[in-house]
A tleap script that builds the chain and sets N, CA, C and O, in Angstrom:
source leaprc.protein.ff14SB
mol = sequence {
  NMET ASP LYS GLN GLU MET ILE PHE LEU HIE
  ASP LYS LEU GLY LEU TYR SER LYS GLU ALA
  ASP LYS MET ALA GLN ILE LEU GLY THR TRP
  LEU ILE PHE ILE LEU LEU LEU VAL ILE LEU
  TYR ARG GLY ILE LYS LYS LEU SER GLN SER
  HIE GLN LYS PRO VAL PHE ARG ARG TRP GLY
  GLY LEU MET ALA VAL LEU PHE ILE VAL GLY
  ALA VAL PRO LEU GLY PHE ALA PHE TYR THR
  GLU LEU THR ASP GLU ARG LEU ASP ALA ASN
  ILE GLY LEU GLY ILE ALA MET LEU PHE ALA
  TRP GLY TYR CYS VAL LEU LEU CYS CYS ALA
  GLY LEU ILE ILE TRP GLY ARG TYR ALA TYR
  LYS ARG SER GLN ARG CASN
}
set mol.1.N position { -42.013 0.672 65.585 }
set mol.1.CA position { -41.004 -0.294 65.217 }
set mol.1.C position { -40.232 -0.673 66.482 }
set mol.1.O position { -39.716 0.197 67.183 }
set mol.2.N position { -40.156 -1.955 66.765 }
set mol.2.CA position { -39.445 -2.390 67.973 }
set mol.2.C position { -37.958 -2.578 67.666 }
set mol.2.O position { -37.507 -2.420 66.532 }
set mol.3.N position { -37.225 -2.918 68.710 }
set mol.3.CA position { -35.777 -3.010 68.605 }
set mol.3.C position { -35.337 -4.125 67.655 }
set mol.3.O position { -34.370 -3.945 66.915 }
set mol.4.N position { -36.021 -5.268 67.656 }
set mol.4.CA position { -35.682 -6.386 66.769 }
set mol.4.C position { -35.792 -5.978 65.300 }
set mol.4.O position { -34.917 -6.297 64.495 }
set mol.5.N position { -36.863 -5.276 64.958 }
set mol.5.CA position { -37.043 -4.848 63.572 }
set mol.5.C position { -35.972 -3.846 63.158 }
set mol.5.O position { -35.498 -3.871 62.022 }
set mol.6.N position { -35.593 -2.966 64.081 }
set mol.6.CA position { -34.558 -1.986 63.765 }
set mol.6.C position { -33.215 -2.665 63.548 }
set mol.6.O position { -32.467 -2.293 62.644 }
set mol.7.N position { -32.904 -3.659 64.374 }
set mol.7.CA position { -31.646 -4.395 64.203 }
set mol.7.C position { -31.647 -5.139 62.880 }
set mol.7.O position { -30.642 -5.158 62.169 }
set mol.8.N position { -32.794 -5.760 62.546 }
set mol.8.CA position { -32.896 -6.482 61.283 }
set mol.8.C position { -32.703 -5.536 60.094 }
set mol.8.O position { -31.977 -5.858 59.153 }
set mol.9.N position { -33.349 -4.377 60.139 }
set mol.9.CA position { -33.208 -3.406 59.055 }
set mol.9.C position { -31.771 -2.892 58.951 }
set mol.9.O position { -31.235 -2.738 57.854 }
set mol.10.N position { -31.160 -2.631 60.097 }
set mol.10.CA position { -29.782 -2.154 60.099 }
set mol.10.C position { -28.851 -3.201 59.496 }
set mol.10.O position { -27.962 -2.865 58.713 }
set mol.11.N position { -29.051 -4.467 59.854 }
set mol.11.CA position { -28.230 -5.532 59.294 }
set mol.11.C position { -28.442 -5.650 57.788 }
set mol.11.O position { -27.483 -5.813 57.033 }
set mol.12.N position { -29.685 -5.568 57.357 }
set mol.12.CA position { -29.970 -5.670 55.930 }
set mol.12.C position { -29.307 -4.536 55.156 }
set mol.12.O position { -28.693 -4.771 54.116 }
set mol.13.N position { -29.428 -3.314 55.654 }
set mol.13.CA position { -28.817 -2.178 54.972 }
set mol.13.C position { -27.301 -2.262 55.017 }
set mol.13.O position { -26.631 -1.895 54.052 }
set mol.14.N position { -26.760 -2.736 56.117 }
set mol.14.CA position { -25.308 -2.896 56.219 }
set mol.14.C position { -24.780 -3.910 55.235 }
set mol.14.O position { -23.735 -3.693 54.622 }
set mol.15.N position { -25.492 -5.027 55.071 }
set mol.15.CA position { -25.065 -6.035 54.100 }
set mol.15.C position { -25.151 -5.485 52.687 }
set mol.15.O position { -24.279 -5.751 51.860 }
set mol.16.N position { -26.183 -4.732 52.409 }
set mol.16.CA position { -26.343 -4.186 51.070 }
set mol.16.C position { -25.197 -3.236 50.735 }
set mol.16.O position { -24.655 -3.290 49.632 }
set mol.17.N position { -24.825 -2.372 51.667 }
set mol.17.CA position { -23.751 -1.430 51.374 }
set mol.17.C position { -22.410 -2.149 51.248 }
set mol.17.O position { -21.564 -1.731 50.458 }
set mol.18.N position { -22.202 -3.218 52.008 }
set mol.18.CA position { -20.967 -3.990 51.869 }
set mol.18.C position { -20.914 -4.668 50.512 }
set mol.18.O position { -19.857 -4.709 49.881 }
set mol.19.N position { -22.043 -5.203 50.052 }
set mol.19.CA position { -22.077 -5.833 48.733 }
set mol.19.C position { -21.830 -4.804 47.634 }
set mol.19.O position { -21.129 -5.085 46.662 }
set mol.20.N position { -22.400 -3.622 47.788 }
set mol.20.CA position { -22.193 -2.569 46.792 }
set mol.20.C position { -20.730 -2.138 46.775 }
set mol.20.O position { -20.178 -1.862 45.710 }
set mol.21.N position { -20.100 -2.078 47.948 }
set mol.21.CA position { -18.686 -1.731 48.005 }
set mol.21.C position { -17.835 -2.783 47.302 }
set mol.21.O position { -16.902 -2.442 46.575 }
set mol.22.N position { -18.148 -4.056 47.513 }
set mol.22.CA position { -17.393 -5.126 46.853 }
set mol.22.C position { -17.569 -5.069 45.343 }
set mol.22.O position { -16.609 -5.247 44.592 }
set mol.23.N position { -18.808 -4.819 44.897 }
set mol.23.CA position { -19.065 -4.725 43.462 }
set mol.23.C position { -18.311 -3.534 42.857 }
set mol.23.O position { -17.772 -3.634 41.755 }
set mol.24.N position { -18.276 -2.422 43.572 }
set mol.24.CA position { -17.544 -1.250 43.085 }
set mol.24.C position { -16.050 -1.540 43.008 }
set mol.24.O position { -15.383 -1.097 42.073 }
set mol.25.N position { -15.516 -2.280 43.983 }
set mol.25.CA position { -14.109 -2.659 43.945 }
set mol.25.C position { -13.817 -3.559 42.749 }
set mol.25.O position { -12.811 -3.374 42.064 }
set mol.26.N position { -14.678 -4.516 42.497 }
set mol.26.CA position { -14.471 -5.435 41.376 }
set mol.26.C position { -14.522 -4.670 40.055 }
set mol.26.O position { -13.649 -4.844 39.205 }
set mol.27.N position { -15.527 -3.832 39.879 }
set mol.27.CA position { -15.653 -3.085 38.627 }
set mol.27.C position { -14.538 -2.059 38.465 }
set mol.27.O position { -14.051 -1.846 37.355 }
set mol.28.N position { -14.133 -1.426 39.551 }
set mol.28.CA position { -13.009 -0.490 39.495 }
set mol.28.C position { -11.715 -1.190 39.126 }
set mol.28.O position { -10.929 -0.673 38.331 }
set mol.29.N position { -11.489 -2.367 39.699 }
set mol.29.CA position { -10.300 -3.142 39.354 }
set mol.29.C position { -10.344 -3.559 37.897 }
set mol.29.O position { -9.319 -3.549 37.215 }
set mol.30.N position { -11.526 -3.928 37.412 }
set mol.30.CA position { -11.671 -4.319 36.012 }
set mol.30.C position { -11.315 -3.139 35.092 }
set mol.30.O position { -10.614 -3.322 34.097 }
set mol.31.N position { -11.792 -1.943 35.418 }
set mol.31.CA position { -11.480 -0.770 34.601 }
set mol.31.C position { -9.988 -0.441 34.626 }
set mol.31.O position { -9.407 -0.111 33.592 }
set mol.32.N position { -9.368 -0.531 35.800 }
set mol.32.CA position { -7.927 -0.289 35.906 }
set mol.32.C position { -7.165 -1.334 35.098 }
set mol.32.O position { -6.189 -1.007 34.422 }
set mol.33.N position { -7.599 -2.570 35.165 }
set mol.33.CA position { -6.967 -3.657 34.424 }
set mol.33.C position { -7.032 -3.392 32.912 }
set mol.33.O position { -6.028 -3.543 32.216 }
set mol.34.N position { -8.195 -3.003 32.409 }
set mol.34.CA position { -8.349 -2.718 30.981 }
set mol.34.C position { -7.481 -1.519 30.591 }
set mol.34.O position { -6.832 -1.544 29.546 }
set mol.35.N position { -7.463 -0.477 31.415 }
set mol.35.CA position { -6.650 0.700 31.137 }
set mol.35.C position { -5.164 0.339 31.077 }
set mol.35.O position { -4.448 0.816 30.197 }
set mol.36.N position { -4.700 -0.495 32.002 }
set mol.36.CA position { -3.296 -0.899 31.996 }
set mol.36.C position { -2.959 -1.724 30.763 }
set mol.36.O position { -1.867 -1.589 30.212 }
set mol.37.N position { -3.879 -2.578 30.322 }
set mol.37.CA position { -3.626 -3.336 29.100 }
set mol.37.C position { -3.541 -2.417 27.880 }
set mol.37.O position { -2.710 -2.634 26.997 }
set mol.38.N position { -4.385 -1.404 27.827 }
set mol.38.CA position { -4.338 -0.453 26.711 }
set mol.38.C position { -3.019 0.313 26.732 }
set mol.38.O position { -2.388 0.492 25.690 }
set mol.39.N position { -2.599 0.764 27.912 }
set mol.39.CA position { -1.329 1.476 28.042 }
set mol.39.C position { -0.173 0.573 27.633 }
set mol.39.O position { 0.740 1.012 26.933 }
set mol.40.N position { -0.205 -0.664 28.056 }
set mol.40.CA position { 0.847 -1.614 27.702 }
set mol.40.C position { 0.868 -1.864 26.195 }
set mol.40.O position { 1.940 -1.891 25.590 }
set mol.41.N position { -0.283 -2.044 25.596 }
set mol.41.CA position { -0.361 -2.285 24.157 }
set mol.41.C position { 0.147 -1.084 23.368 }
set mol.41.O position { 0.896 -1.241 22.404 }
set mol.42.N position { -0.264 0.121 23.781 }
set mol.42.CA position { 0.193 1.329 23.077 }
set mol.42.C position { 1.702 1.504 23.227 }
set mol.42.O position { 2.368 1.936 22.287 }
set mol.43.N position { 2.242 1.177 24.383 }
set mol.43.CA position { 3.688 1.275 24.574 }
set mol.43.C position { 4.441 0.293 23.713 }
set mol.43.O position { 5.461 0.644 23.120 }
set mol.44.N position { 3.956 -0.939 23.633 }
set mol.44.CA position { 4.598 -1.938 22.779 }
set mol.44.C position { 4.508 -1.513 21.318 }
set mol.44.O position { 5.458 -1.685 20.554 }
set mol.45.N position { 3.371 -0.963 20.939 }
set mol.45.CA position { 3.182 -0.515 19.552 }
set mol.45.C position { 4.160 0.603 19.211 }
set mol.45.O position { 4.746 0.604 18.129 }
set mol.46.N position { 4.338 1.548 20.120 }
set mol.46.CA position { 5.275 2.644 19.864 }
set mol.46.C position { 6.722 2.182 19.913 }
set mol.46.O position { 7.561 2.673 19.158 }
set mol.47.N position { 7.012 1.241 20.796 }
set mol.47.CA position { 8.389 0.764 20.953 }
set mol.47.C position { 8.841 -0.041 19.749 }
set mol.47.O position { 10.008 0.028 19.364 }
set mol.48.N position { 7.947 -0.793 19.154 }
set mol.48.CA position { 8.329 -1.651 18.031 }
set mol.48.C position { 7.773 -1.094 16.728 }
set mol.48.O position { 7.033 -1.771 16.013 }
set mol.49.N position { 8.134 0.130 16.433 }
set mol.49.CA position { 7.630 0.760 15.215 }
set mol.49.C position { 8.299 0.145 14.004 }
set mol.49.O position { 9.359 0.576 13.550 }
set mol.50.N position { 7.647 -0.861 13.513 }
set mol.50.CA position { 8.125 -1.569 12.340 }
set mol.50.C position { 6.998 -1.552 11.323 }
set mol.50.O position { 5.849 -1.834 11.667 }
set mol.51.N position { 7.306 -1.232 10.099 }
set mol.51.CA position { 6.267 -1.122 9.083 }
set mol.51.C position { 6.145 -2.381 8.236 }
set mol.51.O position { 5.367 -2.398 7.282 }
set mol.52.N position { 6.898 -3.446 8.560 }
set mol.52.CA position { 6.795 -4.667 7.774 }
set mol.52.C position { 5.506 -5.423 8.062 }
set mol.52.O position { 4.809 -5.836 7.135 }
set mol.53.N position { 5.183 -5.608 9.334 }
set mol.53.CA position { 3.985 -6.348 9.727 }
set mol.53.C position { 3.174 -5.490 10.686 }
set mol.53.O position { 3.736 -4.681 11.426 }
set mol.54.N position { 1.871 -5.660 10.677 }
set mol.54.CA position { 1.081 -4.940 11.687 }
set mol.54.C position { 1.464 -5.399 13.096 }
set mol.54.O position { 1.730 -6.577 13.336 }
set mol.55.N position { 1.484 -4.447 14.005 }
set mol.55.CA position { 1.904 -4.740 15.370 }
set mol.55.C position { 0.939 -5.708 16.040 }
set mol.55.O position { 1.362 -6.572 16.808 }
set mol.56.N position { -0.348 -5.572 15.759 }
set mol.56.CA position { -1.324 -6.420 16.436 }
set mol.56.C position { -1.091 -7.895 16.127 }
set mol.56.O position { -1.332 -8.742 16.987 }
set mol.57.N position { -0.636 -8.219 14.940 }
set mol.57.CA position { -0.391 -9.631 14.615 }
set mol.57.C position { 0.736 -10.203 15.463 }
set mol.57.O position { 0.699 -11.368 15.858 }
set mol.58.N position { 1.727 -9.385 15.736 }
set mol.58.CA position { 2.839 -9.891 16.531 }
set mol.58.C position { 2.517 -9.907 18.023 }
set mol.58.O position { 2.935 -10.824 18.729 }
set mol.59.N position { 1.796 -8.932 18.503 }
set mol.59.CA position { 1.556 -8.808 19.934 }
set mol.59.C position { 0.123 -9.103 20.336 }
set mol.59.O position { -0.202 -9.097 21.523 }
set mol.60.N position { -0.735 -9.361 19.362 }
set mol.60.CA position { -2.146 -9.619 19.662 }
set mol.60.C position { -2.351 -10.859 20.511 }
set mol.60.O position { -3.188 -10.861 21.414 }
set mol.61.N position { -1.597 -11.915 20.232 }
set mol.61.CA position { -1.711 -13.144 21.020 }
set mol.61.C position { -1.296 -12.932 22.461 }
set mol.61.O position { -1.937 -13.438 23.382 }
set mol.62.N position { -0.218 -12.181 22.655 }
set mol.62.CA position { 0.239 -11.882 24.014 }
set mol.62.C position { -0.803 -11.059 24.769 }
set mol.62.O position { -1.065 -11.312 25.945 }
set mol.63.N position { -1.391 -10.085 24.101 }
set mol.63.CA position { -2.411 -9.253 24.744 }
set mol.63.C position { -3.647 -10.081 25.101 }
set mol.63.O position { -4.261 -9.875 26.148 }
set mol.64.N position { -4.005 -11.016 24.223 }
set mol.64.CA position { -5.159 -11.883 24.512 }
set mol.64.C position { -4.882 -12.756 25.737 }
set mol.64.O position { -5.755 -12.926 26.588 }
set mol.65.N position { -3.674 -13.307 25.828 }
set mol.65.CA position { -3.316 -14.138 26.983 }
set mol.65.C position { -3.292 -13.294 28.256 }
set mol.65.O position { -3.799 -13.723 29.293 }
set mol.66.N position { -2.707 -12.099 28.185 }
set mol.66.CA position { -2.674 -11.219 29.359 }
set mol.66.C position { -4.081 -10.844 29.803 }
set mol.66.O position { -4.353 -10.761 31.001 }
set mol.67.N position { -4.984 -10.615 28.840 }
set mol.67.CA position { -6.355 -10.286 29.189 }
set mol.67.C position { -7.046 -11.462 29.867 }
set mol.67.O position { -7.727 -11.280 30.877 }
set mol.68.N position { -6.881 -12.658 29.327 }
set mol.68.CA position { -7.539 -13.839 29.897 }
set mol.68.C position { -7.021 -14.118 31.306 }
set mol.68.O position { -7.799 -14.434 32.206 }
set mol.69.N position { -5.708 -14.000 31.496 }
set mol.69.CA position { -5.131 -14.266 32.825 }
set mol.69.C position { -5.694 -13.301 33.865 }
set mol.69.O position { -5.917 -13.697 35.009 }
set mol.70.N position { -5.925 -12.056 33.496 }
set mol.70.CA position { -6.472 -11.090 34.447 }
set mol.70.C position { -7.980 -11.120 34.545 }
set mol.70.O position { -8.539 -10.822 35.601 }
set mol.71.N position { -8.654 -11.479 33.452 }
set mol.71.CA position { -10.114 -11.427 33.438 }
set mol.71.C position { -10.756 -12.608 34.155 }
set mol.71.O position { -11.844 -12.474 34.715 }
set mol.72.N position { -10.110 -13.739 34.144 }
set mol.72.CA position { -10.713 -14.924 34.774 }
set mol.72.C position { -10.915 -14.730 36.278 }
set mol.72.O position { -12.019 -14.985 36.758 }
set mol.73.N position { -9.914 -14.295 37.048 }
set mol.73.CA position { -10.174 -14.091 38.478 }
set mol.73.C position { -11.191 -12.984 38.747 }
set mol.73.O position { -11.991 -13.089 39.677 }
set mol.74.N position { -11.164 -11.926 37.939 }
set mol.74.CA position { -12.144 -10.858 38.137 }
set mol.74.C position { -13.546 -11.331 37.782 }
set mol.74.O position { -14.513 -10.973 38.455 }
set mol.75.N position { -13.661 -12.129 36.733 }
set mol.75.CA position { -14.962 -12.698 36.388 }
set mol.75.C position { -15.463 -13.635 37.470 }
set mol.75.O position { -16.649 -13.638 37.799 }
set mol.76.N position { -14.549 -14.436 38.028 }
set mol.76.CA position { -14.912 -15.330 39.128 }
set mol.76.C position { -15.383 -14.533 40.340 }
set mol.76.O position { -16.383 -14.881 40.968 }
set mol.77.N position { -14.661 -13.468 40.666 }
set mol.77.CA position { -15.045 -12.635 41.810 }
set mol.77.C position { -16.411 -11.998 41.574 }
set mol.77.O position { -17.243 -11.953 42.481 }
set mol.78.N position { -16.639 -11.514 40.372 }
set mol.78.CA position { -17.919 -10.890 40.044 }
set mol.78.C position { -19.054 -11.906 40.113 }
set mol.78.O position { -20.119 -11.613 40.656 }
set mol.79.N position { -18.831 -13.094 39.566 }
set mol.79.CA position { -19.854 -14.137 39.571 }
set mol.79.C position { -20.188 -14.593 40.984 }
set mol.79.O position { -21.362 -14.722 41.333 }
set mol.80.N position { -19.169 -14.838 41.800 }
set mol.80.CA position { -19.439 -15.297 43.163 }
set mol.80.C position { -20.113 -14.218 43.990 }
set mol.80.O position { -20.927 -14.522 44.862 }
set mol.81.N position { -19.781 -12.959 43.724 }
set mol.81.CA position { -20.423 -11.880 44.474 }
set mol.81.C position { -21.902 -11.758 44.103 }
set mol.81.O position { -22.731 -11.425 44.950 }
set mol.82.N position { -22.228 -12.026 42.847 }
set mol.82.CA position { -23.621 -11.953 42.421 }
set mol.82.C position { -24.447 -13.137 42.898 }
set mol.82.O position { -25.610 -12.969 43.264 }
set mol.83.N position { -23.865 -14.334 42.899 }
set mol.83.CA position { -24.655 -15.543 43.144 }
set mol.83.C position { -24.527 -16.101 44.551 }
set mol.83.O position { -25.407 -16.843 44.985 }
set mol.84.N position { -23.476 -15.777 45.273 }
set mol.84.CA position { -23.238 -16.381 46.580 }
set mol.84.C position { -24.065 -15.673 47.648 }
set mol.84.O position { -24.058 -14.445 47.738 }
set mol.85.N position { -24.766 -16.448 48.443 }
set mol.85.CA position { -25.647 -15.903 49.479 }
set mol.85.C position { -25.098 -16.140 50.892 }
set mol.85.O position { -25.850 -16.070 51.864 }
set mol.86.N position { -23.820 -16.413 51.009 }
set mol.86.CA position { -23.250 -16.673 52.328 }
set mol.86.C position { -23.141 -15.404 53.152 }
set mol.86.O position { -22.999 -14.305 52.616 }
set mol.87.N position { -23.210 -15.572 54.448 }
set mol.87.CA position { -23.009 -14.445 55.351 }
set mol.87.C position { -21.609 -14.448 55.960 }
set mol.87.O position { -21.196 -13.471 56.584 }
set mol.88.N position { -20.882 -15.550 55.776 }
set mol.88.CA position { -19.528 -15.611 56.328 }
set mol.88.C position { -18.536 -15.044 55.308 }
set mol.88.O position { -18.929 -14.528 54.262 }
set mol.89.N position { -17.262 -15.147 55.628 }
set mol.89.CA position { -16.225 -14.600 54.767 }
set mol.89.C position { -16.122 -15.399 53.474 }
set mol.89.O position { -16.207 -16.627 53.484 }
set mol.90.N position { -15.942 -14.707 52.382 }
set mol.90.CA position { -15.775 -15.338 51.077 }
set mol.90.C position { -14.286 -15.311 50.744 }
set mol.90.O position { -13.776 -14.329 50.205 }
set mol.91.N position { -13.606 -16.390 51.069 }
set mol.91.CA position { -12.156 -16.468 50.882 }
set mol.91.C position { -11.797 -16.422 49.401 }
set mol.91.O position { -10.799 -15.809 49.024 }
set mol.92.N position { -12.598 -17.061 48.567 }
set mol.92.CA position { -12.326 -17.060 47.125 }
set mol.92.C position { -12.340 -15.663 46.539 }
set mol.92.O position { -11.531 -15.337 45.669 }
set mol.93.N position { -13.260 -14.840 47.016 }
set mol.93.CA position { -13.327 -13.456 46.549 }
set mol.93.C position { -12.067 -12.697 46.944 }
set mol.93.O position { -11.518 -11.941 46.143 }
set mol.94.N position { -11.613 -12.894 48.161 }
set mol.94.CA position { -10.402 -12.213 48.624 }
set mol.94.C position { -9.172 -12.644 47.855 }
set mol.94.O position { -8.335 -11.812 47.504 }
set mol.95.N position { -9.053 -13.929 47.590 }
set mol.95.CA position { -7.899 -14.428 46.838 }
set mol.95.C position { -7.942 -13.922 45.405 }
set mol.95.O position { -6.912 -13.533 44.855 }
set mol.96.N position { -9.125 -13.923 44.793 }
set mol.96.CA position { -9.258 -13.431 43.412 }
set mol.96.C position { -8.890 -11.954 43.324 }
set mol.96.O position { -8.198 -11.544 42.392 }
set mol.97.N position { -9.343 -11.157 44.281 }
set mol.97.CA position { -9.023 -9.732 44.255 }
set mol.97.C position { -7.539 -9.490 44.539 }
set mol.97.O position { -6.933 -8.607 43.932 }
set mol.98.N position { -6.955 -10.255 45.446 }
set mol.98.CA position { -5.530 -10.120 45.726 }
set mol.98.C position { -4.713 -10.442 44.479 }
set mol.98.O position { -3.770 -9.722 44.150 }
set mol.99.N position { -5.070 -11.515 43.788 }
set mol.99.CA position { -4.376 -11.868 42.551 }
set mol.99.C position { -4.555 -10.768 41.501 }
set mol.99.O position { -3.594 -10.389 40.831 }
set mol.100.N position { -5.778 -10.256 41.357 }
set mol.100.CA position { -6.042 -9.230 40.344 }
set mol.100.C position { -5.255 -7.953 40.643 }
set mol.100.O position { -4.710 -7.341 39.725 }
set mol.101.N position { -5.186 -7.544 41.907 }
set mol.101.CA position { -4.439 -6.338 42.246 }
set mol.101.C position { -2.942 -6.548 42.027 }
set mol.101.O position { -2.260 -5.660 41.517 }
set mol.102.N position { -2.435 -7.707 42.406 }
set mol.102.CA position { -1.025 -8.012 42.150 }
set mol.102.C position { -0.716 -8.033 40.660 }
set mol.102.O position { 0.330 -7.553 40.224 }
set mol.103.N position { -1.627 -8.589 39.892 }
set mol.103.CA position { -1.461 -8.643 38.443 }
set mol.103.C position { -1.495 -7.240 37.845 }
set mol.103.O position { -0.730 -6.936 36.930 }
set mol.104.N position { -2.370 -6.395 38.354 }
set mol.104.CA position { -2.414 -5.001 37.888 }
set mol.104.C position { -1.114 -4.277 38.207 }
set mol.104.O position { -0.645 -3.472 37.402 }
set mol.105.N position { -0.526 -4.547 39.362 }
set mol.105.CA position { 0.761 -3.938 39.714 }
set mol.105.C position { 1.839 -4.404 38.748 }
set mol.105.O position { 2.652 -3.595 38.300 }
set mol.106.N position { 1.862 -5.694 38.416 }
set mol.106.CA position { 2.849 -6.200 37.450 }
set mol.106.C position { 2.659 -5.572 36.077 }
set mol.106.O position { 3.636 -5.204 35.426 }
set mol.107.N position { 1.408 -5.444 35.627 }
set mol.107.CA position { 1.151 -4.802 34.340 }
set mol.107.C position { 1.572 -3.339 34.357 }
set mol.107.O position { 2.101 -2.833 33.367 }
set mol.108.N position { 1.340 -2.659 35.475 }
set mol.108.CA position { 1.738 -1.263 35.601 }
set mol.108.C position { 3.266 -1.134 35.527 }
set mol.108.O position { 3.781 -0.243 34.851 }
set mol.109.N position { 3.974 -2.005 36.206 }
set mol.109.CA position { 5.443 -1.984 36.155 }
set mol.109.C position { 5.942 -2.264 34.743 }
set mol.109.O position { 6.864 -1.598 34.272 }
set mol.110.N position { 5.348 -3.239 34.061 }
set mol.110.CA position { 5.737 -3.551 32.687 }
set mol.110.C position { 5.460 -2.362 31.771 }
set mol.110.O position { 6.276 -2.040 30.908 }
set mol.111.N position { 4.317 -1.713 31.955 }
set mol.111.CA position { 3.999 -0.532 31.155 }
set mol.111.C position { 4.978 0.602 31.393 }
set mol.111.O position { 5.393 1.275 30.450 }
set mol.112.N position { 5.352 0.820 32.653 }
set mol.112.CA position { 6.324 1.868 32.959 }
set mol.112.C position { 7.683 1.565 32.341 }
set mol.112.O position { 8.350 2.470 31.841 }
set mol.113.N position { 8.099 0.303 32.369 }
set mol.113.CA position { 9.377 -0.085 31.770 }
set mol.113.C position { 9.334 0.124 30.259 }
set mol.113.O position { 10.277 0.663 29.680 }
set mol.114.N position { 8.253 -0.295 29.625 }
set mol.114.CA position { 8.144 -0.159 28.170 }
set mol.114.C position { 8.105 1.311 27.765 }
set mol.114.O position { 8.794 1.709 26.826 }
set mol.115.N position { 7.308 2.121 28.461 }
set mol.115.CA position { 7.259 3.537 28.121 }
set mol.115.C position { 8.575 4.231 28.466 }
set mol.115.O position { 8.960 5.181 27.783 }
set mol.116.N position { 9.267 3.783 29.501 }
set mol.116.CA position { 10.593 4.330 29.822 }
set mol.116.C position { 11.597 4.010 28.731 }
set mol.116.O position { 12.396 4.866 28.352 }
set mol.117.N position { 11.565 2.776 28.218 }
set mol.117.CA position { 12.454 2.408 27.106 }
set mol.117.C position { 12.142 3.229 25.866 }
set mol.117.O position { 13.046 3.649 25.144 }
set mol.118.N position { 10.844 3.457 25.623 }
set mol.118.CA position { 10.457 4.267 24.477 }
set mol.118.C position { 10.981 5.696 24.620 }
set mol.118.O position { 11.510 6.261 23.662 }
set mol.119.N position { 10.839 6.274 25.793 }
set mol.119.CA position { 11.326 7.636 26.029 }
set mol.119.C position { 12.843 7.695 25.891 }
set mol.119.O position { 13.379 8.665 25.355 }
set mol.120.N position { 13.540 6.665 26.371 }
set mol.120.CA position { 15.005 6.627 26.264 }
set mol.120.C position { 15.434 6.531 24.803 }
set mol.120.O position { 16.330 7.257 24.372 }
set mol.121.N position { 14.800 5.638 24.036 }
set mol.121.CA position { 15.154 5.508 22.614 }
set mol.121.C position { 14.837 6.786 21.851 }
set mol.121.O position { 15.581 7.179 20.952 }
set mol.122.N position { 13.743 7.427 22.206 }
set mol.122.CA position { 13.363 8.667 21.527 }
set mol.122.C position { 14.359 9.778 21.833 }
set mol.122.O position { 14.686 10.575 20.954 }
set mol.123.N position { 14.847 9.837 23.077 }
set mol.123.CA position { 15.820 10.869 23.430 }
set mol.123.C position { 17.176 10.594 22.786 }
set mol.123.O position { 17.929 11.530 22.518 }
set mol.124.N position { 17.495 9.338 22.536 }
set mol.124.CA position { 18.757 8.978 21.900 }
set mol.124.C position { 18.750 9.333 20.409 }
set mol.124.O position { 19.794 9.662 19.845 }
set mol.125.N position { 17.582 9.267 19.775 }
set mol.125.CA position { 17.475 9.611 18.348 }
set mol.125.C position { 17.628 11.104 18.118 }
set mol.125.O position { 18.149 11.519 17.083 }
set mol.126.N position { 17.187 11.910 19.058 }
set mol.126.CA position { 17.223 13.368 18.867 }
set mol.126.C position { 18.515 13.966 19.309 }
set mol.126.O position { 18.699 15.179 19.212 }
savepdb mol mol.pdb
quit
């Protein structure tokens, strides 16, 4: 094997591992996003313990909107990573991931606030 073939193989393997890393980041962010939505939903459900109407009817629309707002950029990032054959920088992927991570931070903060309010109300009752 000459030097040109070794460089070509090294480049090919390097690109493959970079693509796998990006895919792992996208899927990991997707899992964190889903987990944060579940935590947020459970916190809202516990905070608004009302037996008149099911909680999902009141908060289901909000959860659907929150899911769509977070899923669209992650879906876009996943789609472009699968179909795009460019060797240069993919700015759209970076912007989509930045938005998704920022959105996950906002959901995490909202979940912490809701669960904190629940803990405070629970301590006040006892």
